[in-house]
C-alpha positions as CSV (number, residue, x, y, z in Angstrom):
1,M,-0.2,-0.1,0.2
2,V,1.3,3.5,-1.2
3,S,0.9,6.3,1.6
4,N,-1.2,9.1,0.3
5,N,1.3,11.9,1.5
6,F,3.6,11.3,-1.0
7,F,1.9,9.6,-3.7
8,P,0.6,12.8,-5.4
9,N,4.1,14.0,-5.4
10,L,5.1,10.6,-7.5
11,L,2.6,11.0,-10.1
12,Q,4.0,14.4,-11.0
13,L,7.0,12.6,-12.0
14,V,5.7,9.8,-14.5
15,G,8.0,10.3,-17.5
16,E,10.7,12.2,-15.7
17,E,14.2,11.0,-15.4
18,I,15.3,10.8,-12.0
19,V,18.8,10.5,-10.5
20,V,19.4,8.5,-7.0
21,E,22.8,7.5,-5.6
22,D,21.8,3.9,-3.6
23,Y,23.8,0.9,-3.5
24,L,22.0,-1.8,-6.0
25,I,20.9,-5.1,-4.3
26,P,21.5,-8.3,-6.5
27,L,18.1,-10.0,-6.1
28,T,19.6,-13.3,-8.6
29,G,23.0,-14.2,-9.9
30,K,21.8,-13.3,-13.5
31,R,23.5,-10.8,-15.4
32,A,20.4,-9.0,-17.2
33,Q,17.6,-8.2,-14.6
34,S,14.3,-6.6,-15.4
35,H,13.5,-5.9,-11.3
36,Y,15.6,-3.9,-8.8
37,V,16.0,-3.4,-5.6
38,F,18.1,0.2,-4.5
39,S,19.7,0.8,-1.2
40,A,20.4,4.2,0.6
41,H,22.7,1.5,3.0
42,P,25.7,-0.6,1.9
43,V,24.4,-4.4,2.3
44,N,25.6,-4.7,5.9
45,R,23.3,-2.1,7.1
46,C,20.7,-2.4,4.5
47,F,16.6,-3.4,5.2
48,I,16.5,-6.9,4.4
49,C,20.0,-7.3,7.0
50,G,17.7,-5.3,9.8
51,K,19.5,-2.4,10.3
52,A,17.2,-0.2,8.6
53,G,13.9,0.3,7.8
54,Q,12.0,-0.3,5.1
55,E,11.9,3.6,3.6
56,S,15.3,2.7,2.9
57,L,15.2,0.5,-0.5
58,R,13.6,1.6,-3.6
59,Q,12.3,-1.0,-5.8
60,V,12.3,-0.7,-9.6
61,F,10.7,-2.7,-12.2
62,M,12.0,-1.8,-15.6
63,Q,9.9,-1.1,-18.9
64,D,10.7,-2.7,-21.6
65,A,12.2,0.1,-24.9
């Protein structure tokens, strides 16, 4: 569920290029992927390891070009 506190702001960014500086958390061992998770923290401090909150993650699904 997406919070109504920030969802309208996200809708304004549809179609815009967004640049973030994060750490990539691999989901599979494959070189080519279409689903990514990025963390604001290195893997040893990320949410998956229990040392940060879920607000520190970004989930990205790539669209076919």
